C-alpha positions in Angstrom: 54.8 -6.8 18.7 58.4 -6.5 19.4 59.9 -6.4 23.0 61.1 -2.7 22.1 58.0 -1.7 21.2 56.1 -2.6 24.0 58.5 -1.2 26.2 58.6 1.7 25.0 54.1 1.8 24.7 54.2 0.8 28.1 56.8 3.8 29.0 54.7 6.6 27.1 51.4 5.4 28.9 52.3 5.1 32.2 53.8 8.8 31.8 50.9 10.0 29.8 48.6 8.6 32.9 50.8 10.1 35.4 50.9 13.5 33.6 46.9 13.6 33.1 46.5 12.1 36.7 48.4 15.1 38.4 46.5 17.8 35.8 42.9 16.2 36.8 43.6 15.9 40.4 45.0 19.9 40.1 41.3 20.4 38.8 40.0 18.4 41.4 41.7 20.3 44.3 40.3 23.6 42.9 37.0 22.1 42.3 36.9 20.8 45.9 38.1 23.9 47.6 35.7 26.1 45.5 32.7 23.8 46.3 33.3 24.0 50.3 33.9 27.8 50.1 30.8 28.6 48.6 28.4 25.5 49.4 30.2 24.7 52.6 29.4 26.3 56.4 30.7 29.5 56.6 35.1 30.0 58.0 35.5 30.7 61.5 39.2 31.5 60.6 41.1 33.5 57.6 43.4 29.8 56.9 40.1 27.4 56.4 41.5 24.2 56.7 38.3 22.3 55.9 38.3 23.8 52.5 41.7 22.8 52.0 41.1 19.0 52.8 38.0 18.9 50.7 40.0 19.9 47.7 42.9 17.4 48.7 40.4 14.7 48.8 38.5 15.5 45.8 41.6 16.0 44.0 43.0 12.8 45.2 40.1 11.1 44.4 40.0 12.5 40.6 43.6 12.2 39.9 43.8 8.7 41.5 40.4 7.2 39.4 41.4 9.4 36.3 45.2 8.2 36.2 44.2 4.7 36.6 41.3 4.5 34.0 43.7 6.2 31.4 46.4 3.8 32.4 43.9 1.1 31.7 42.4 2.5 28.2 46.3 3.1 26.8 48.4 -0.1 28.2 49.1 -2.0 25.0 47.3 -4.9 24.4 48.6 -8.7 23.2 47.6 -9.1 20.0 44.8 -11.4 18.9 45.9 -12.8 15.3 47.0 -16.0 14.6 50.6 -16.3 13.2 49.7 -18.8 10.8 46.5 -19.1 9.0 44.4 -22.5 8.9 44.1 -24.6 5.7 40.9 -24.9 4.7 
């Protein structure tokens, strides 16, 4: 693999992982906020910061784990091919 191709694949893996991590974090934020508002204690004020914090924590955790997993999965690996065949 040439250096230019590998650099392009690394950049694509990083950008893809960042985008998917952000989408996963947003989905986790919505999920955490929903779960807290439905299964948590009743809110005492209209601005329920506990649900917001739960959503931020859940979204951050899902985003970091998902982004790291995708980066690990799509990172270009070194080839294990032998450059010249061994004589028999």
